[in-house]
C-alpha positions as CSV (number, residue, x, y, z in Angstrom):
1,X,62.5,47.8,-15.1
2,X,60.5,49.3,-12.2
3,X,61.2,47.9,-8.8
4,X,57.7,46.7,-8.5
5,X,58.8,43.2,-9.7
6,X,59.2,41.4,-6.4
7,X,58.1,38.1,-5.0
8,X,54.5,38.2,-3.9
9,X,53.5,35.1,-2.1
10,X,49.8,34.8,-0.9
11,X,49.6,35.6,2.8
12,X,49.0,32.6,5.1
13,X,45.3,32.1,5.8
14,X,44.4,33.7,9.1
15,X,42.6,31.6,11.8
16,X,40.7,34.7,12.9
17,X,37.5,35.6,11.0
18,X,38.1,38.6,8.6
19,X,36.6,41.8,9.6
20,X,33.5,42.8,7.6
21,X,33.8,45.8,5.3
22,X,30.9,48.2,5.5
23,X,29.4,48.6,2.0
24,X,28.4,52.2,1.4
25,X,28.7,53.1,-2.2
26,X,26.4,52.2,-5.1
27,X,28.6,49.9,-7.3
28,X,28.1,46.5,-5.6
29,X,29.5,44.6,-8.6
30,X,32.7,46.6,-8.3
31,X,32.9,46.0,-4.6
32,X,32.3,42.3,-5.0
33,X,35.1,42.1,-7.5
34,X,37.5,44.0,-5.2
35,X,36.7,41.8,-2.3
36,X,37.2,38.7,-4.3
37,X,40.7,39.9,-5.3
38,X,41.5,40.7,-1.8
39,X,40.5,37.2,-0.7
40,X,42.5,35.6,-3.3
41,X,45.6,37.5,-2.3
42,X,45.1,36.5,1.3
43,X,43.8,33.0,1.0
44,X,44.2,31.7,-2.6
45,X,41.5,31.2,-5.2
46,X,40.3,28.1,-3.3
47,X,39.4,30.4,-0.4
48,X,36.9,32.4,-2.3
49,X,33.2,31.7,-1.9
50,X,30.4,34.0,-3.1
51,X,28.6,33.8,0.3
52,X,31.8,34.7,2.1
53,X,32.5,37.7,-0.1
54,X,29.0,38.9,0.4
55,X,29.2,38.5,4.2
56,X,32.4,40.5,4.3
57,X,30.7,43.4,2.5
58,X,27.5,42.9,4.7
59,X,25.1,42.4,1.7
60,X,22.3,39.9,1.3
61,X,22.3,36.8,-1.0
62,X,19.6,38.4,-3.0
63,X,21.9,41.4,-3.8
64,X,24.8,39.0,-4.5
65,X,22.8,36.9,-7.1
66,X,21.7,39.9,-9.0
67,X,25.3,40.3,-10.1
68,X,26.9,36.7,-10.0
69,X,25.1,33.4,-10.1
70,X,27.9,31.4,-8.4
71,X,31.6,31.5,-7.7
72,X,32.4,30.5,-11.3
73,X,30.7,33.7,-12.5
74,X,32.6,35.8,-10.0
75,X,36.0,34.3,-11.0
76,X,35.1,34.8,-14.7
77,X,34.5,38.5,-14.0
78,X,37.9,38.7,-12.2
79,X,39.6,37.0,-15.1
80,X,37.9,39.4,-17.7
81,X,39.1,42.4,-15.8
82,X,42.5,40.9,-15.6
83,X,42.8,40.2,-19.2
84,X,41.7,43.8,-20.1
85,X,44.4,45.2,-17.8
86,X,46.9,42.8,-19.1
87,X,46.3,43.6,-22.8
88,X,46.6,47.3,-22.0
89,X,49.9,46.8,-20.1
90,X,51.4,44.8,-23.1
91,X,50.2,47.3,-25.6
92,X,51.6,50.2,-23.7
93,X,54.9,48.5,-23.5
94,X,55.0,48.1,-27.2
95,X,53.8,51.6,-27.9
96,X,56.5,53.3,-25.8
97,X,59.4,51.7,-27.5
98,X,61.5,53.2,-30.3
99,X,62.0,50.0,-32.3
100,X,60.1,46.7,-32.7
101,X,62.9,44.8,-30.9
102,X,62.8,47.2,-28.0
103,X,59.0,46.8,-28.0
104,X,59.4,43.1,-27.7
105,X,61.6,43.5,-24.7
106,X,59.3,46.1,-23.1
107,X,56.4,43.7,-23.5
108,X,58.3,41.0,-21.7
109,X,59.0,43.3,-18.8
110,X,55.3,44.5,-18.8
111,X,54.2,40.9,-18.7
112,X,56.0,40.0,-15.6
113,X,55.2,43.3,-14.0
114,X,51.6,42.8,-14.5
115,X,51.7,39.2,-13.2
116,X,53.5,40.3,-10.0
117,X,51.4,43.5,-9.3
118,X,48.1,41.9,-10.2
119,X,48.9,38.2,-8.9
120,X,45.3,37.6,-7.8
121,X,43.9,38.4,-11.3
122,X,46.9,36.5,-12.8
123,X,46.2,33.3,-10.8
124,X,42.5,33.3,-11.9
125,X,43.4,34.0,-15.6
126,X,46.0,31.3,-16.0
127,X,45.5,28.9,-13.0
128,X,42.8,26.7,-14.5
129,X,40.1,28.0,-12.2
130,X,38.0,29.4,-15.0
131,X,36.6,27.0,-17.6
132,X,33.7,29.3,-18.7
133,X,35.1,30.4,-22.1
134,X,32.7,28.3,-24.1
135,X,29.7,30.0,-22.3
136,X,31.3,33.4,-21.8
137,X,32.2,34.9,-25.2
138,X,33.4,38.1,-23.6
139,X,35.9,36.2,-21.5
140,X,37.2,34.3,-24.4
141,X,37.4,37.5,-26.5
142,X,39.4,39.3,-23.8
143,X,41.8,36.3,-23.4
144,X,42.3,36.2,-27.2
145,X,42.9,39.9,-27.4
146,X,45.8,39.7,-24.9
147,X,47.4,36.8,-26.7
148,X,47.0,38.7,-30.1
149,X,49.0,41.6,-28.8
150,X,52.1,39.3,-28.6
151,X,51.2,37.6,-31.9
152,X,51.0,41.0,-33.7
153,X,54.3,42.1,-32.3
154,X,56.0,38.9,-33.6
155,X,54.3,39.3,-37.0
156,X,55.7,42.9,-37.2
157,X,59.2,41.7,-36.4
158,X,58.9,38.8,-38.9
159,X,57.9,41.4,-41.6
160,X,61.2,43.2,-41.0
161,X,63.1,40.0,-41.2
162,X,64.2,40.2,-37.6
163,X,62.5,37.0,-36.4
164,X,62.4,33.5,-37.8
165,X,59.5,32.9,-40.3
166,X,57.9,30.3,-37.9
167,X,54.2,30.1,-37.3
168,X,53.6,33.3,-35.3
169,X,51.1,31.7,-33.0
170,X,53.3,28.8,-32.1
171,X,56.2,31.3,-31.5
172,X,53.9,33.4,-29.3
173,X,53.0,30.3,-27.2
174,X,56.7,29.6,-26.7
175,X,57.4,33.2,-25.6
176,X,54.3,33.1,-23.3
177,X,55.3,29.8,-21.7
178,X,58.8,31.1,-20.8
179,X,57.6,34.4,-19.4
180,X,54.7,32.7,-17.5
181,X,57.3,30.3,-15.9
182,X,59.4,33.2,-14.8
183,X,56.4,35.2,-13.5
184,X,55.1,32.3,-11.4
185,X,58.5,31.7,-9.9
186,X,58.6,35.3,-8.8
187,X,55.0,35.4,-7.6
188,X,55.6,32.2,-5.5
189,X,58.9,33.4,-4.1
190,X,60.9,30.6,-5.6
191,X,63.8,32.8,-6.8
192,X,65.5,33.0,-3.4
193,X,68.8,34.7,-3.7
194,X,68.3,35.8,-7.2
195,X,67.5,39.3,-8.6
196,X,64.0,39.0,-10.1
197,X,64.7,41.9,-12.6
198,X,67.9,40.3,-13.7
199,X,66.1,36.9,-14.3
200,X,63.5,38.5,-16.4
201,X,66.0,40.5,-18.4
202,X,68.0,37.3,-18.9
203,X,64.9,35.3,-20.0
204,X,64.0,38.1,-22.5
205,X,67.5,38.3,-24.0
206,X,67.7,34.4,-24.5
207,X,64.2,34.3,-26.0
208,X,65.1,37.0,-28.5
209,X,68.4,35.3,-29.4
210,X,66.5,32.0,-29.9
211,X,63.9,33.3,-32.2
212,X,65.9,35.8,-34.2
213,X,66.3,35.1,-37.9
214,X,69.5,33.3,-38.9
215,X,71.5,35.6,-41.2
């Protein structure tokens, strides 16, 4: 597992006013998303406001509202981007494995690696900050697509007889809950004295042993 899996706690909010970033290029939407992600990393999701993000880029409110109506819309865009990257990371983990079982393990490592290296996105995706799925079909579709990568991997292993014939979506939620817990402990720096990579490997091994078919 790459050494990128390390604890990443958000930096303590600074008492000094963040320096403005001059906005020079033409993709304002992209710049707003990137500034929002930087703010989340430094100050947490609660520290994000649309006005503040705009001020740091030196753009007008009118320009802001052409792209995002409010903070919720900005966070929904961050979440959509996160789910797309997350889905690709999981799919690549599976695709690069020689066997379905190895793919399952690779996907677990990819899950935690994504969560740690994209912690700002991850907090928005799974932190209860976005409740816009009912009015944002694209966000709902992106979230579902990421989950279905895991479900599909489980179904393939069930078809070979390797995994228990449980409801694949329920099994996927179980796997997800374990990996999410490990990921959040690493992100929040709660595994003091432990090797994060070893903890991830152990969790994946015990998960696999728990859901493997009884022979």
